[in-house]
C-alpha positions in Angstrom: -0.2 -0.1 0.0 1.4 3.4 -0.9 1.6 6.4 1.3 -1.3 8.1 -0.7 -3.4 5.1 -0.3 -2.8 4.9 3.5 -3.7 8.4 3.8 -7.0 8.0 1.8 -7.8 5.1 4.1 -7.9 7.0 7.3 -10.9 8.5 8.9 -12.3 9.2 12.5 -12.4 5.5 13.5 -8.7 4.7 12.6 -7.0 8.1 13.1 -7.2 11.3 14.6 -9.2 12.7 12.2 -12.4 14.5 13.3 -15.8 12.7 12.4 -16.7 15.7 10.0 -13.9 14.8 7.6 -15.0 11.2 7.1 -15.7 10.3 3.5 -19.3 9.7 2.5 -18.4 6.3 0.9 -17.0 5.0 4.0 -19.0 2.9 6.6 -18.0 3.9 10.2 -17.2 1.3 12.7 -17.1 1.6 16.3 -14.0 0.7 18.4 -16.3 -0.7 21.1 -16.0 -4.5 21.5 -19.2 -6.6 22.0 -20.0 -7.0 25.6 -22.1 -10.2 25.1 -25.3 -8.8 26.4 -28.7 -8.7 24.8 -29.8 -5.4 23.3 -32.2 -3.3 25.6 -32.9 -3.2 29.2 -30.5 -5.6 31.4 -32.3 -7.6 34.3 -30.4 -6.0 37.0 -31.1 -2.6 35.9 -33.9 -1.0 37.8 -35.0 1.3 35.1 -36.5 4.7 35.3 -40.3 5.5 35.5 -42.7 8.3 36.2 -43.4 8.8 39.9 -46.8 10.1 41.2 -46.9 13.7 42.1 -48.0 14.4 45.8 -48.8 17.8 44.9 -50.7 17.7 41.5 -51.4 21.4 40.1 -54.9 20.4 39.0 -57.3 17.6 40.3 -60.2 16.6 38.2 -62.9 14.2 39.9 -64.9 12.1 37.2 -68.0 11.4 39.3 -70.6 8.5 39.3 -73.9 9.9 38.3 -76.0 6.6 37.8 -75.7 2.9 38.6 -74.7 1.1 35.4 -77.0 -2.0 36.4 -80.3 -0.3 37.5 -79.6 3.2 36.2 -80.6 4.4 39.7 -79.8 8.1 40.3 -76.4 8.2 42.4 -75.5 11.9 42.4 -76.7 12.3 46.2 -74.8 9.0 47.2 -71.4 9.4 49.1 -68.5 8.2 46.9 -65.3 6.6 47.7 -62.0 7.1 45.7 -61.5 3.9 43.7 -58.5 4.7 41.5 -56.2 7.7 40.7 -54.2 8.3 37.6 -51.9 11.5 36.6 -50.9 12.9 33.2 -47.9 15.0 33.1 -48.0 17.7 30.4 -46.0 20.8 29.5 -48.4 23.9 29.5 -48.3 25.6 26.4 -48.9 29.1 27.0 -47.7 32.5 25.8 -44.8 34.5 27.5 -45.6 36.7 30.4 -45.3 40.4 29.9 -44.6 42.4 32.7 -44.9 46.2 32.4 -43.2 48.5 34.9 -44.6 51.9 35.8 -43.0 54.6 37.8 -44.9 57.2 39.7 -44.3 60.9 39.8 -45.6 63.2 42.6 -45.4 66.9 43.3 -44.5 67.9 46.9 -47.5 70.0 48.3 -44.8 72.3 50.2 -42.0 72.9 47.6 -44.0 71.9 44.3 -40.8 69.8 43.6 -41.8 66.9 41.4 -40.2 63.4 42.3 -40.1 60.4 40.0 -39.6 56.7 41.1 -36.9 54.8 39.7 -36.9 51.5 37.6 -35.5 48.4 39.0 -31.8 48.0 37.7 -32.5 45.0 35.5 -35.2 47.3 33.5 -33.0 49.4 31.5 -34.9 50.1 28.4 -38.4 50.8 27.1 -38.8 47.1 26.2 -36.2 44.0 26.4 -36.2 40.5 27.2 -36.0 39.2 30.7 -33.3 37.1 32.5 -35.1 33.8 32.0 -35.4 34.2 28.3 -31.9 35.3 28.0 -30.8 32.2 30.0 -32.9 30.0 27.7 -31.2 31.1 24.7 -27.6 30.8 26.1 -28.6 27.2 27.3 -30.0 26.2 24.0 -27.2 27.6 22.1 -24.1 26.5 24.2 -25.3 23.4 26.0 -27.4 21.8 23.5 -25.4 23.4 20.4 -28.6 24.4 18.4 -27.8 26.6 15.5 -28.9 30.3 16.1 -31.4 30.0 13.4 -33.0 26.9 15.0 -33.2 28.7 18.3 -35.0 31.5 16.6 -37.4 28.8 15.0 -38.1 27.3 18.6 -38.8 30.5 20.2 -41.2 31.4 17.4 -43.2 27.9 17.3 -43.3 27.4 21.1 -43.5 30.9 22.6 -44.7 33.0 19.8 -41.7 35.3 19.9 -39.9 36.6 16.8 -36.1 36.6 17.7 -33.7 37.0 14.8 -30.4 35.2 14.9 -28.7 38.4 15.5 -31.0 39.2 18.6 -30.2 35.9 20.1 -26.4 36.4 19.7 -26.7 39.8 21.7 -28.5 37.7 24.4 -25.5 35.3 24.6 -22.9 38.0 24.9 -23.9 39.0 28.4 -23.9 35.2 29.6 -20.3 34.9 28.1 -19.3 38.0 30.0 -20.6 36.8 33.3 -18.9 33.4 32.9 -15.4 34.7 32.5 -14.7 34.4 36.4 -16.0 30.9 36.2 -13.8 30.2 33.2 -10.5 31.5 35.2 -11.5 29.4 38.3 -11.7 26.2 36.0 -8.5 26.9 34.6 -6.9 27.5 38.0 -8.3 24.2 39.2 -7.0 22.2 36.2 -3.6 23.5 36.7 -3.7 21.9 40.3 -5.0 18.6 39.1 -2.5 15.5 39.2 -3.8 14.2 35.7 -5.4 16.4 32.8 -6.5 15.0 29.4 -5.7 17.2 26.6 -6.5 17.2 22.8 -7.5 19.5 19.9 -9.6 19.3 16.8 -10.4 21.4 13.7 -13.7 23.5 13.5 -15.0 25.9 10.8 -15.5 29.5 12.0 -16.8 31.7 9.6 -15.9 29.8 6.6 -12.3 29.3 7.8 -10.4 26.5 9.8 -9.5 27.1 13.5 -8.9 24.7 16.5 -10.9 23.6 19.5 -8.5 22.8 22.6 -10.0 20.8 25.3 -8.6 20.2 28.8 -10.5 18.0 31.2 -10.6 15.7 34.0 -13.6 13.7 35.2 -15.1 16.8 36.9 -13.7 19.7 35.0 -13.8 20.7 31.4 -12.1 23.8 29.6 -12.9 24.6 26.0 -10.9 27.1 23.9 -10.7 28.2 20.2 -7.6 29.4 18.4 -6.8 30.3 14.8 -3.7 28.1 15.0 -2.4 24.6 16.2 0.5 24.6 18.4 2.4 26.7 21.0 1.0 29.9 20.3 -2.6 28.6 21.2 -1.3 26.7 24.2 0.6 29.9 25.6 -2.6 32.0 24.9 -4.8 29.5 26.9 -2.2 29.3 29.6 -2.9 26.1 31.4 -0.3 23.7 30.3 2.6 26.4 30.8 2.0 26.5 34.5 1.0 22.7 34.8 3.3 20.4 36.9 1.4 17.0 37.0 0.7 14.3 34.0 -0.7 15.6 30.7 -2.3 12.9 28.8 -2.5 13.7 24.9 -1.5 12.6 21.6 1.8 13.0 20.0 1.6 16.6 19.0 5.1 18.0 19.6 3.8 21.3 20.8 2.5 19.6 24.0 6.1 18.0 24.8 7.7 21.4 25.1 6.2 22.0 28.7 7.9 20.7 31.6 5.4 18.3 33.2 5.1 14.4 32.8 3.5 13.3 29.5 1.5 10.0 28.8 0.2 9.3 25.4 -3.6 8.7 24.9 -4.5 5.2 24.4 -7.8 6.4 22.5 -5.5 7.5 19.8 -3.5 4.2 20.1 -6.7 2.0 19.5 -7.5 4.1 16.4 -4.0 3.9 14.9 -3.7 0.2 15.5 -7.1 0.0 13.7 -5.6 1.5 10.5 -2.4 -0.9 10.8 -4.7 -4.0 11.2 -7.4 -3.0 8.7 -5.3 -1.6 6.0 -1.6 -3.0 6.4 -3.0 -6.5 7.5 -0.8 -6.8 10.5 -2.1 -9.4 12.8 -0.1 -8.0 15.8 -2.0 -4.7 15.7 -5.3 -6.6 16.6 -3.4 -8.3 19.4 -2.2 -5.0 20.9 -5.6 -3.5 20.8 -7.1 -6.3 22.6 -4.4 -6.3 25.1 -4.9 -2.4 25.8 -8.6 -3.0 26.5 -7.7 -5.9 28.8 -5.3 -3.4 30.8 -8.3 -1.1 30.9 -10.7 -3.7 32.2 -8.0 -4.7 34.8 -7.9 -1.2 36.1 -11.7 -0.9 36.2 -11.9 -4.4 37.9 -9.4 -3.0 40.7 -11.3 0.3 41.1 -14.7 -1.7 41.8 -12.7 -3.6 44.6 -11.6 -0.5 46.5 -7.9 -0.7 45.2 -5.8 2.2 44.2 -3.1 0.1 42.4 -2.9 -3.1 40.7 -1.4 -6.1 42.4 2.4 -6.4 41.7 2.0 -10.0 40.2 -1.0 -8.4 37.9 1.6 -5.6 36.8 4.3 -7.9 36.1 2.0 -10.2 33.9 0.5 -7.2 32.0 4.2 -5.8 31.4 5.5 -9.3 30.3 2.3 -9.7 27.7 2.9 -6.2 26.5 6.4 -6.5 25.5 5.7 -10.0 24.0 2.9 -8.4 21.8 5.2 -5.4 20.8 8.2 -8.0 19.9 5.7 -9.8 17.8 5.0 -6.5 15.9 8.7 -5.7 15.5 9.4 -9.1 14.0 7.0 -8.5 11.4 7.6 -6.3 8.3 5.9 -3.2 8.3 5.4 -3.2 4.6 6.6 -5.3 1.8 9.5 -3.5 -0.1 8.0 -2.1 -3.2 9.3 -3.0 -6.6 12.0 -5.6 -5.3 14.0 -3.1 -3.8 14.7 -2.2 -0.1 12.6 0.3 1.7 14.4 3.4 2.7 14.5 5.1 6.2 12.2 7.8 4.9 9.9 5.5 3.3 9.7 3.6 6.7 8.9 6.7 8.7 5.9 7.4 6.3 4.5 3.9 7.1 2.1 4.0 10.2 2.9 0.3 11.1 6.5 1.5 11.6 6.2 4.8 12.5 5.6 6.0 16.0 6.0 9.4 18.1 9.6 10.1 19.5 9.4 11.4 23.1 10.9 14.7 23.6 14.3 15.0 25.4 14.4 14.4 29.1 16.0 17.6 29.5 13.1 19.7 27.7 10.2 17.9 29.6 9.5 15.9 32.5 9.4 12.8 30.4 6.8 10.2 29.3 5.1 7.9 31.8 4.2 5.9 28.9 5.3 5.9 25.1 3.7 4.2 21.9 5.5 0.9 21.3 8.4 1.0 18.9 
């Protein structure tokens, strides 16, 4: 397979390419393995269901007026409650408009006229209230709806005509109000022992920019920058101050910073998928399965309340890892083209052979784990 063929074979399931770059003719395949469970709800899952409200907003009593057997009049007969059922609905109603009026009075002694003042949040003749502004921000930035879609939603459900431009002006105050929270999230991430970092392309006003994410299980920070590399990382300001373990792909810009580094096994799984499917290297499938086996071992230890794997378990996993890597090194990454030897330059372009080189120990804190060579 040529270098061009290898490039064309890449998509989001076997490389770091984002999903939006996938070709239409490719059938996407998930990296998830079969669990062996039947589809649908599992027997040990309690499930979720509607619970009866103890304070219903409205009660409708359906009376018995006559006997279904003798047709006698039962309207004056005392009744007992036989059964109750509840229906949960969303009240379809117009928006509520609150009109604020201020008084003006003339002093009977000096004739000075005094006006009351409007509340601080009532700044103009007519405006949208805080709840509508919050709803616009919630739909745009949490549910990631297009401005035009949010405009349609306001029109269809609330009978309000808000243009996309108006919705954008409602979002801006929310962004300003969140600046202290963003600073707090960045400060908290800098203190975390382990952070996860990645970047992906995004179209902004017809041009390509980059979304940078830095996260833990509880914290997530997103940033958009026009460039991919050190200038963006410096502007964001998290990694230059970080001293823990940064988990990322092999982007060289991350390696410049003085902290410990760990390569992301999610990227490894996708790259191994490419090697197995397109280069027919059997060891790649074995290494994929082994990486998932290590993940399951760690999760099993966590469920047992352990903070570390047993020494014998670690030794077994290390031995198995080295065995699979040695098998990969023993296989040729690609048959020599046209009965000639493969040059070093050609080998570096072959994913089955190439792997990221850790930065020198003097430049960074070094790697916790590097990709197999």
